N, C-alpha and C positions, 0 to 999 in steps of 0.2 A: 421527565424532560432534561436533557443533558445540557451542560453549559453550553456548547457548540450550538446545539439547535436553539436555545433561548437566545443567543447572540444573533443567530441568523434571523430569527423571527422578529426580531427588533431593529434589524438593519434597514435604514431608509431607502436603500437602493435596491431591495429585494424585487426581483422579476417573479414571473408566474412559475417558479421552478417548486418541485416538491421538497420542502424543508428536511423533511424526514430522510429521504433517498440522499440529498446532499450532505446532511450531516452524517449519516451512515456512512458514507464514502469517506469523508474526512476522517472520522474516527476509525475507519479500518486502514486507512492509510497510516494514521499516527500509530497504531497497534502493531502494524506490519513493520515499520521502520524498527520500532523497539525489539520486535522479535528477531528481526535481521541483525542487528548490531549484536544482540545478545548471543545469536547463534555463531556469529563470527568470533566473538570472544570464547565461546565454548569451544569451537573448532580448532582456536588456536591453543587451547589447553589439552587438546586429545594427544595421545602418543602417537597415532597416526595422522598427524597434521599433513604430511605431504600428499596423503590421498584425499584430502579435503581443500585443496587449493581451488579447484574449480567451484566447490561450494561457498567458500570464502568470497571468491570473485563475485559470483551471482548474488549473494547476500548482500555485498557491499553497493552493488548497481541498483539492487532493487531498493535498499534503504535510502539511497539518494534521490531515486526516482519517485518513491513515496512521499520524502519530505518536500521535494518540489511540487508534486501534486497537491498534497494538503495546503501547501502555501498559497498556491495558484487559486484554490477552491474557496480558500477564506477570504480573498479579495473579490468583493462582489461588485464594487463600483465600477462601472464602465467594462464589465468584463468581457473579453474579446472571444467569442463563442468558439472560434477556429483554434485559437490557442489552447482554450479548454478541452476542446476534444481531442487535440493532438496529444496533449499531457495526458490525459486519462488513457488513450490508447497505448502511449509508451509505457504508462505505469502498469497497465493489465498485461503487456507482453513481459514486462520484467518480472512481475508477480508470477506469472505462469512459469516463465523460465527458472525462476529460484525455487519455485514449488516441485517442479519437474525434477531439479537438481538435489534439493534437500531430501525428497521421497527416495532417492536412491541410497540414502545413508539413514533412513528412518528406523530401520530394524535395530541398527546398532547404536545410534545415538537419539536420544528423547529430545534432545534441543532441535535436531533437524526435523524430526517428526511434528513438534510444536510450531515450528517455522513454516513448515510446508503448510500446514493448516491455516496459519494467520494469512499466508501468501494468497491462498486459494479464496479466503473470505474477501481479502482486498481487490483481488482480480473480479471477483464475482460483483462487489460494489462498484467498481469502476464500470463494468459492463453496464449495470442496472443504471447507473447515472447517464451513461452515454445513449441508452435507449431512450430516456425521458428527453434528452436534447435534441433528440432527432437527427 
């Protein structure tokens, strides 16, 4: 059991939500933020940084949305389901966009390949949580 899932299990305002799916999404958002920020830094260190401007932009957008999504999901007391859904949808779109962009550079840059993988995992986790929210 992870720290996040343990905290969610002990939360007094817990609804009938699958804590495993929720904690998986929170952790995927955190990992994706880390991957995107690291990818940005690595892109800035590359010789062909001008060719990576769109990648940097999508990494930053994705990292910001993943951070917001993680924070919204951690707040369970009186959660507004409409806000949670919209946040998850935006995060999934940002992750898909970032993964697609990073995949274009994956053969040349390992950091882009790793980031694309993290983005795809986060997109899938957001979509799984959206499914159980109905």
